C-alpha positions in Angstrom: 103.9 122.0 201.2 104.9 123.2 204.6 108.2 124.6 205.9 108.5 121.5 208.2 109.0 119.4 205.1 112.1 121.4 204.0 113.7 122.5 207.3 116.8 121.1 208.9 116.1 120.2 212.5 119.6 119.5 213.7 120.4 123.2 214.0 123.9 124.5 214.7 123.5 127.4 217.0 125.7 130.0 218.7 125.2 131.4 222.2 125.3 135.2 222.5 128.4 135.1 224.6 130.4 132.9 222.1 133.3 134.7 220.7 133.7 135.6 217.0 136.6 133.2 216.9 134.4 130.3 218.2 131.7 131.1 215.7 134.2 131.3 212.8 135.4 127.8 213.9 131.8 126.5 213.8 131.4 128.0 210.3 134.6 126.2 209.1 134.1 122.8 210.9 130.3 122.5 210.2 130.6 124.0 206.7 127.9 126.6 207.2 127.7 130.3 206.3 125.3 131.5 208.9 123.5 130.4 212.1 121.0 131.5 214.7 122.2 132.9 218.0 120.1 131.5 220.8 119.8 131.6 224.6 120.4 128.4 226.4 116.7 127.6 226.2 116.7 127.9 222.4 115.1 131.4 222.3 116.2 133.3 219.1 118.1 136.5 219.9 120.0 137.0 216.6 121.4 135.8 213.3 124.9 135.9 212.1 126.4 135.2 208.7 129.8 134.9 207.2 129.1 138.3 205.7 128.6 139.9 209.1 132.0 138.5 210.3 133.7 139.8 207.1 132.2 143.2 207.6 133.3 143.3 211.2 137.0 142.4 210.4 137.3 144.6 207.4 140.5 146.7 207.8 139.8 150.3 208.8 141.1 153.0 206.4 142.6 156.2 207.6 139.9 158.9 208.0 139.7 162.4 209.2 136.4 163.9 210.3 135.8 167.6 210.7 132.7 168.6 212.6 133.1 172.3 212.4 136.3 172.7 214.4 135.9 169.4 216.1 138.3 167.0 214.5 138.6 163.3 214.9 141.4 161.3 213.4 141.0 157.5 213.0 144.3 155.8 212.2 144.6 153.1 209.7 144.3 149.5 211.0 145.4 146.5 209.0 143.6 143.2 208.9 146.0 141.4 211.3 145.6 143.9 214.1 141.8 144.2 213.4 141.5 140.4 213.7 143.5 140.4 217.0 141.1 143.0 218.5 137.9 141.5 217.3 138.1 137.7 217.5 137.5 137.6 221.3 134.5 139.9 221.0 131.1 138.4 221.7 129.3 137.4 218.5 126.1 139.1 219.6 127.9 142.5 219.2 128.1 142.0 215.4 125.0 139.9 214.8 121.7 141.1 213.5 119.3 141.3 216.5 116.6 143.7 215.4 113.8 143.0 212.9 114.7 139.3 212.7 112.6 137.6 210.0 111.5 134.0 210.9 109.1 131.4 209.6 107.0 128.8 211.4 107.0 125.1 210.7 103.4 125.4 209.6 104.0 128.2 207.1 103.7 127.3 203.5 107.0 126.9 201.6 106.0 129.6 199.2 106.1 132.1 202.1 109.7 131.0 203.0 110.8 131.2 199.3 109.3 134.7 199.1 111.3 135.8 202.2 114.5 134.1 201.1 114.4 135.8 197.7 113.0 139.2 198.7 115.6 139.8 201.5 118.5 137.9 199.8 118.8 135.7 202.9 120.8 132.5 202.8 119.0 131.0 205.8 115.8 131.6 207.8 115.3 130.5 211.3 112.2 128.4 211.9 110.7 129.2 215.3 107.8 127.8 217.3 105.1 129.9 219.1 107.6 130.6 222.0 110.3 132.0 219.6 112.5 129.0 220.1 114.5 127.8 217.2 113.2 124.4 215.9 114.9 124.4 212.6 116.5 126.4 209.8 115.6 126.6 206.1 118.1 127.6 203.5 118.0 128.4 199.8 120.0 125.2 199.3 117.4 123.1 201.2 114.6 124.5 199.0 116.5 124.0 195.8 117.5 120.4 196.7 113.9 119.5 197.6 112.5 121.0 194.4 115.2 119.3 192.3 114.4 116.0 194.0 110.7 116.4 193.3 111.4 117.2 189.7 113.5 114.1 189.2 110.7 112.0 190.9 108.2 113.3 188.3 110.3 112.2 185.4 
């Protein structure tokens, strides 16, 4: 079986200049936990997950660094003030942009399953030969398809 048989083609995408606030709104309204970040022409430039957003808004604890007589003090910052500072930041600033792992519509589903499980990804972007997003495949998509095929065999 090919990835094209499992992938979702109606892809919810973010643009690199979208704010963290806008992407969080997409997550909530579309009930997704991650999405590809694409240029206007659909070229993949990054991936962002709900975990990336949580890590970026995590409150900062008070820290003192001593680099042999050079000291730096970072004050404590609570969640509310951290949110205020970060929500207008461009999503590309916190997204994964290097070493993106993708699959092709013509890849075997076994390859996608291997990548999803090996890297603990929730979603993989499906790209064409021009690195344009043509779909996404998620763990849930694979599980639903497998479950449906098992029921059909009974």
